[in-house]
C-alpha positions in Angstrom: 80.2 30.6 5.8 79.8 29.8 2.2 79.4 26.1 3.0 76.2 27.0 5.0 74.5 28.9 2.1 72.9 25.7 0.5 71.5 24.7 3.9 70.2 28.3 4.5 68.5 28.2 1.1 67.0 24.8 1.8 65.6 26.0 5.1 64.2 29.2 3.5 62.5 27.1 0.8 61.0 24.7 3.3 59.7 27.7 5.3 58.1 29.1 2.2 56.4 25.8 1.4 55.0 25.6 4.9 53.8 29.2 4.8 52.1 28.7 1.4 50.5 25.4 2.6 49.2 27.1 5.7 47.7 29.9 3.7 46.0 27.3 1.4 44.6 25.3 4.3 43.2 28.4 5.9 41.6 29.4 2.6 40.1 25.9 2.2 38.8 26.0 5.7 37.1 29.3 5.1 35.5 28.1 1.9 34.4 24.8 3.5 33.0 26.7 6.5 31.1 28.9 4.1 29.7 25.8 2.4 28.7 24.3 5.7 26.8 27.4 6.8 23.1 26.7 7.4 20.9 27.5 4.4 18.0 30.0 5.0 14.7 28.2 5.7 11.1 29.4 4.9 9.1 30.8 7.7 6.6 28.3 9.2 2.9 29.2 8.9 0.6 28.5 11.7 -1.5 25.3 11.3 -4.7 26.4 12.8 -7.3 24.0 14.3 -8.0 20.6 12.7 -11.2 20.2 10.8 -14.1 18.4 12.5 -13.8 15.4 10.2 -10.1 15.1 10.9 -10.8 15.2 14.6 -13.4 12.5 14.2 -11.0 10.2 12.3 -8.3 10.7 14.9 -10.7 10.0 17.8 -12.0 6.9 16.2 -8.6 5.5 15.4 -7.2 6.2 18.9 -10.2 4.6 20.5 -10.5 1.5 18.3 -6.8 0.7 17.5 -6.2 -1.2 20.7 -9.2 -3.5 19.8 -7.7 -4.5 16.4 -5.3 -7.3 16.1 -2.8 -8.6 13.5 -3.3 -12.3 12.5 -0.5 -14.5 11.1 -1.3 -18.0 10.0 1.5 -20.6 10.1 2.1 -23.9 8.5 4.6 -26.6 9.5 7.4 -27.6 7.2 10.2 -30.2 7.6 13.8 -29.4 6.6 14.9 -31.8 3.9 18.4 -32.1 5.3 18.0 -31.9 9.1 14.4 -33.2 9.2 13.7 -30.5 11.8 10.1 -29.2 11.8 9.6 -25.4 11.8 6.9 -22.9 11.2 6.6 -20.6 8.3 4.0 -17.8 7.7 1.2 -18.8 5.3 -0.8 -15.6 5.3 -1.8 -12.5 7.2 -5.1 -10.8 8.1 -6.9 -8.7 10.7 -9.3 -9.3 13.5 -10.7 -7.6 16.5 -11.2 -8.4 20.2 -14.8 -9.5 20.9 -14.8 -9.8 24.7 -12.6 -9.9 27.8 -12.4 -13.7 27.7 -9.9 -13.4 24.8 -12.3 -14.2 21.9 -11.2 -12.7 18.6 -13.4 -12.3 15.5 -12.0 -12.6 12.0 -12.8 -13.9 8.6 -13.0 -17.7 8.0 -10.9 -17.4 4.9 -8.1 -15.7 6.9 -7.5 -18.8 9.0 -8.6 -21.5 6.5 -6.2 -24.5 6.4 -3.9 -22.9 8.9 -2.0 -25.3 11.2 -1.1 -22.6 13.8 -2.4 -19.1 14.3 -0.6 -16.2 15.9 -2.4 -13.0 17.1 -0.4 -9.8 17.6 -2.0 -7.1 19.8 -1.6 -3.4 19.4 1.2 -3.4 22.0 3.0 -5.8 19.7 2.7 -8.7 22.2 2.2 -12.0 20.4 -0.1 -14.8 21.4 -0.9 -18.3 20.2 -4.5 -18.5 19.1 -6.9 -21.5 19.3 -9.7 -21.8 16.7 -13.0 -21.9 18.6 -15.3 -22.2 15.6 -15.9 -21.1 12.1 -18.9 -20.3 9.9 -17.6 -20.7 6.4 -21.0 -19.9 4.9 -20.8 -16.4 6.5 -17.0 -16.1 6.3 -16.7 -15.7 10.0 -14.4 -17.3 12.6 -13.8 -17.0 16.3 -10.3 -17.5 17.9 -9.2 -17.4 21.5 -6.0 -16.1 23.0 -4.7 -16.4 26.6 -3.8 -12.7 27.0 -4.6 -11.2 30.4 -7.8 -9.1 30.7 -5.8 -5.8 31.1 -4.5 -6.3 27.6 -7.9 -7.0 26.1 -10.1 -4.1 25.0 -13.3 -5.4 23.3 -14.5 -3.4 20.3 -17.7 -1.4 20.7 -20.5 -3.1 18.7 -23.2 -1.1 16.7 -26.0 -2.1 14.4 -26.2 -2.5 10.6 -30.0 -2.5 10.1 -30.2 1.3 10.3 -27.3 2.2 8.0 -27.7 4.8 5.2 -25.9 5.1 1.9 -23.5 8.0 2.1 -22.7 7.5 5.8 -19.1 7.9 6.7 -17.1 4.7 7.6 -13.6 3.9 8.8 -11.7 0.7 8.3 -8.8 -0.4 10.5 -6.6 -3.3 9.5 -3.2 -4.6 8.4 -3.1 -4.3 4.6 0.0 -6.0 3.1 1.3 -6.6 6.6 1.3 -2.9 7.5 -0.3 -3.0 10.9 -2.7 -0.4 12.4 -3.7 1.2 9.1 -6.8 3.5 8.9 -8.7 4.2 5.7 -11.9 6.2 5.4 -14.8 6.4 3.0 -18.6 6.1 2.8 -21.2 3.4 2.5 -21.6 3.0 -1.2 -24.5 0.6 -1.2 -26.4 -1.7 1.1 -28.0 -5.2 0.7 -25.3 -6.5 -1.6 -24.7 -10.2 -2.0 -21.3 -12.0 -2.2 -20.2 -15.6 -2.4 -18.6 -17.3 0.6 -15.8 -19.8 0.4 -18.5 -22.5 0.4 -20.2 -20.8 -2.6 -23.2 -20.0 -0.5 -24.4 -16.4 -0.7 -23.8 -13.9 2.1 -26.7 -11.5 2.1 -27.1 -8.0 3.2 -23.4 -7.2 2.7 -22.2 -3.6 3.1 -20.4 -2.0 0.1 -17.9 0.7 0.8 -15.2 2.7 -1.0 -13.0 2.8 2.1 -9.7 1.2 0.9 -9.7 -2.5 1.7 -6.6 -4.4 0.6 -5.2 -7.9 1.2 -4.5 -8.1 4.9 -7.5 -5.9 5.8 -9.8 -9.0 5.8 -11.3 -9.6 9.2 -10.8 -6.1 10.5 -13.7 -3.9 11.6 -15.7 -1.4 9.6 -16.6 1.4 12.0 -19.2 4.2 11.9 -18.6 7.8 13.0 -19.4 6.9 16.6 -16.5 4.4 16.5 -18.9 1.3 16.7 -18.2 -1.8 14.7 -20.9 -2.1 12.0 -19.3 -4.8 9.8 -16.3 -7.1 9.2 -14.2 -6.3 6.2 -14.2 -9.4 4.1 -13.6 -8.9 0.4 -12.7 -6.6 -2.4 -13.9 -6.5 -6.0 -10.8 -6.0 -8.1 -9.3 -7.8 -11.1 -5.8 -7.2 -9.7 -6.7 -8.2 -6.1 -5.9 -4.7 -4.8 -8.0 -1.7 -3.9 -10.2 -0.5 -6.7 -12.9 1.4 -4.8 -15.2 -1.5 -4.1 -15.0 -3.3 -0.8 -17.5 -5.4 1.1 -18.2 -6.1 4.8 -20.3 -8.7 6.5 -23.0 -6.7 8.5 -22.6 -6.6 12.2 -26.1 -7.8 12.8 -25.1 -11.1 11.2 -21.8 -11.1 13.2 -23.7 -10.6 16.4 -26.0 -13.5 15.7 -23.3 -15.9 14.5 -20.4 -15.2 17.0 -22.3 -16.2 20.2 -23.2 -19.5 18.6 -19.6 -20.2 17.7 -18.4 -19.4 21.2 -21.1 -21.5 22.9 -21.5 -24.4 20.4 -18.3 -24.3 18.4 -20.5 -24.2 15.3 -23.5 -22.4 13.8 -26.9 -23.8 14.3 -28.5 -23.5 10.8 -32.0 -24.4 9.8 -32.5 -26.8 7.0 -34.8 -29.4 5.4 -32.6 -32.5 5.6 -32.2 -33.0 1.9 -29.4 -33.3 -0.7 -30.3 -30.9 -3.5 -29.2 -31.2 -7.1 -26.6 -28.7 -8.4 -28.2 -25.9 -10.5 -26.2 -26.9 -13.5 -27.8 -30.4 -13.5 -31.3 -28.9 -13.0 -30.8 -26.6 -15.9 -29.7 -29.5 -18.2 -33.0 -31.2 -17.7 -35.0 -28.0 -17.9 -36.0 -27.6 -14.2 -36.6 -24.3 -12.6 -36.4 -24.7 -8.9 -34.4 -27.0 -6.6 -34.5 -30.7 -7.4 -34.4 -33.0 -4.4 -31.9 -35.8 -5.0 -31.9 -37.4 -1.6 -33.9 -37.1 1.6 -32.1 -37.9 4.9 -33.8 -40.6 6.9 -35.9 -39.3 9.8 -35.3 -35.7 8.6 -37.7 -32.8 8.5 -38.2 -33.4 4.8 -38.9 -37.1 5.3 -41.5 -36.4 8.0 -43.2 -33.9 5.7 -43.4 -36.5 2.9 -41.0 -34.9 0.4 -39.9 -37.4 -2.2 -36.3 -37.9 -3.4 -35.1 -38.8 -6.9 -35.0 -42.6 -7.3 -34.9 -45.5 -9.7 -37.9 -47.7 -10.6 -37.8 -51.5 -11.1 -36.7 -51.0 -14.7 -33.8 -48.7 -13.6 -35.5 -45.6 -15.0 -34.9 -42.4 -13.1 -37.9 -41.0 -11.4 -37.3 -37.3 -10.6 -37.9 -36.2 -7.0 -39.9 -33.2 -5.8 -38.9 -29.8 -7.1 -39.0 -27.0 -4.5 -40.4 -23.8 -6.0 -41.2 -21.8 -2.9 -40.3 -21.7 0.8 -42.0 -19.5 3.4 -43.8 -17.6 0.6 -40.5 -16.8 -1.1 -40.0 -18.0 -4.7 -37.2 -20.5 -5.2 -35.6 -20.7 -8.6 -32.2 -22.0 -7.7 -30.0 -23.0 -4.7 -29.2 -19.5 -3.8 -32.9 -18.7 -3.5 -33.4 -21.7 -1.2 -30.5 -20.7 1.0 -31.7 -17.1 1.2 -35.2 -18.2 2.1 -33.9 -20.5 4.8 -31.8 -17.7 6.4 -35.0 -16.0 7.3 -35.9 -18.7 9.8 -34.6 -20.5 12.8 -34.4 -24.2 13.8 -37.8 -25.3 15.0 -39.8 -22.9 12.8 -42.5 -24.5 10.7 -42.7 -23.2 7.1 -44.8 -23.9 4.1 -42.8 -25.5 1.2 -44.3 -25.5 -2.2 -43.2 -28.4 -4.4 -43.7 -29.6 -7.9 -44.5 -33.4 -8.2 -45.5 -35.1 -11.4 -46.2 -31.6 -12.9 -48.6 -30.6 -10.1 -48.0 -28.2 -7.3 -48.4 -29.2 -3.7 -47.8 -27.5 -0.4 -46.3 -29.3 2.6 -45.5 -28.0 6.1 -41.9 -28.6 7.3 -40.5 -28.1 10.8 -37.0 -26.9 10.1 -34.2 -29.0 11.6 -30.6 -28.2 12.6 -28.1 -28.9 9.8 
């Protein structure tokens, strides 16, 4: 019996340890359970009806979002080791569906120098795009995709001639690659002028404070009826990001240019058939107006008798005619000339006032296609 006492003590000690451990685990479980108990939440207040302006923004976005596309431009690169050719993204932008034939409108600068173009629709389907035509002077381009008609929802087109400063506007696009983004604002000013990629002026531009960032270019600017009234094209910002000043090409210009790009692959622009001198050169020699350097053979200018700059027998420079007015509009520089020409169409006959040998003359010119 005495020999069993150490074993009994050992068993009693083990039982005590098990009992104490069990009590500890139970206590820990109770504490942990208390810690996991759900915390009290605040009661939820009723939202109430949305404001009219919120309902308008929601309606416009839901209606127009399926017409807005995401554009990715791609360039080809060759692997230095395998020599395999592959595509890499070059840039991104926005656009919108113009018609059920698959034409897509965007900015010219969005697709400039791209080797391949990919269009992503609102349902995230991707389509290879063909460049139909571009109008660099107006920063507009038309693409075409082979998506079926049931996937294509053309945007509703409005007018820009009757816009008012203070009118609410909505921009949909893909800033910084974030697709289907809506920003809102007002028309800040009308009749602005910005410079295109070719350095020719784009006139009648809409200024807005709706946020336009890189990637928004080519997307639509909409009015409160959900109609497209412009194509978002540029921002004015030292940093290149939103600073409260954005610009859109007016839809009246778009509606005039896009059908030409679809039909002729180019824009039919009126011109004189001359090569003008750069403004910097004209200023150096004290000329106010547009100096004619060259007149194209058989051109409208040649038929009207406009004289180019030339050399005499002694190799002295004889200045050509200086255009100082076109169609009754004063011309002081190249921008003035381009703006004056934009008011007319190919085939129109206009009066051109020139300065020759210090004397003013007026000639009639039938504008040609350039």
